[in-house]
DOZADREN-286537 format. One record per residue (C-alpha): x, y, z. Coordinates in steps of 0.001 Angstrom, whole numbers, padded with zeros to 6 digits, always signed. Layout:
XYZ ...
REM end
This chain:
+010684+000517+038949 +009262-000355+035573 +011253-000970+032600 +010237-001106+029004 +011917-000820+025345 +014714-002992+026472 +015522-000765+029414 +017619-002021+032292 +017969-000652+035651 +021015-001507+038024 +022126+000039+041211 +025080+000139+043704 +025217+001604+046966 +025982+005114+045332 +024177+005248+042009 +021540+003880+040001 +022076+003306+036056 +019230+003165+033456 +020390+001932+030109 +018338+000983+026937 +018378+000093+023405 +017747+003473+021653 +016996+001559+018158 +013913+000102+019380 +010789+002460+019419 +007246+001826+020371 +004107+003669+020118 +000195+003229+020229 -002181+004903+017637 -006066+004901+017172 -007895+004792+013733 -011711+005679+013446 -012059+005446+009958 -010343+004365+006828 -008030+007428+006704 -004155+007291+007138 -003175+008131+010714 +000468+008825+011335 +002145+007149+014195 +004286+009435+016260 +007146+008310+018890 +006730+010537+021819 +004882+012882+019799 +007632+012986+017105 +008809+011450+013935 +011751+009495+013865 +014522+009481+011000 +018104+008713+010562 +020478+011599+011260 +022181+013414+008472 +024482+011054+006507 +023031+008031+008072 +020906+005125+007073 +018793+002746+008650 +017580-000718+007798 +014192-000916+009709 +011768-003404+010793 +008407-001903+011512 +005497-004162+012894 +002173-003051+013696 -000724-004850+015308 -004436-003346+015328 -007540-004824+017078 -010964-003599+016602 -012601-002242+019864 -016088-002907+018818 -016088-006290+017297 -013895-009272+016042 -010791-008408+014175 -007225-008197+014619 -004414-007986+012025 -000462-007881+012342 +001658-006233+009571 +005433-006305+009342 +007539-004420+006706 +010935-003649+006140 +013034-000935+004305 +016190+001000+004277 +015693+004825+005036 +018699+006818+003997 +019215+010328+005014 +022011+011854+002647 +022963+015578+003240 +019189+016183+004383 +017629+014357+001654 +015380+011367+003250 +014443+008377+000847 +012889+005050+001542 +013915+001870-000362 +011088-000689+000339 +009130-003516-001526 +005495-003093-000802 +004766-006818-001983 +007225-007911+000661 +005075-007441+003725 +004005-010084+006357 +000594-009855+007241 -001717-012019+009975 -005259-011259+009188 -008009-012920+011297 -010641-010734+009437 -010384-011327+005848 -012751-008444+004850 -010420-005730+006381 -008132-003416+004150 -006072-002128+007235 -002580-001014+006164 +000974-000062+007320 +002733+002419+004894 +005964+004337+004629 +006033+007831+003205 +008874+010294+002702 +007592+013678+002319 +009589+017001+002717 +012451+014903+003833 +010779+013307+006697 +010334+009526+007479 +006667+008907+008164 +004880+005780+009272 +001137+005560+008842 -001553+002759+009848 -005204+002549+008047 -008212+001198+009610 -011663+000997+008106 -014758+002987+008106 -017080+002504+010958 -014641+000600+013278 -012146+002126+015899 -008953+000344+015793 -006217+000208+018629 -002766-000166+016985 +000460-001038+018741 +003484+000069+016470 +007123-001032+016925 +009970+000150+014959 +013232-001558+015218 +016225+000002+013099 +020044-000892+012684 +021659+002377+011973 +025044+002868+009773 +026948+006459+009340 
REM end
């Protein structure tokens, strides 16, 4: 049995129990140009339930597939869903970036559109970038 995303598997003679931390989500994305590409989790967007808020930490690491270049980016925000209206409170200048390719303009951005919370990564023209994206959120109702 393989466990990931803080999932634990335990068993007794009569049952198997699988449990995990539902506040951690992971996905992978590939960018092939300098356009924004949405990070989806199990092919879906994630967002707080109605009348719930999250404090989120999003970490993304990208690596060129055809040359030298890796960048890690970490951002935090509050994502609020009040009566179906989703808003994001975040400070663009409060990001942590580790970059071993000073010529890159790769990005990790948050966006609220049509009351959806969206996470995007952006690579660069002429380079394929493999991204791993992790979201850790603390919910409150």
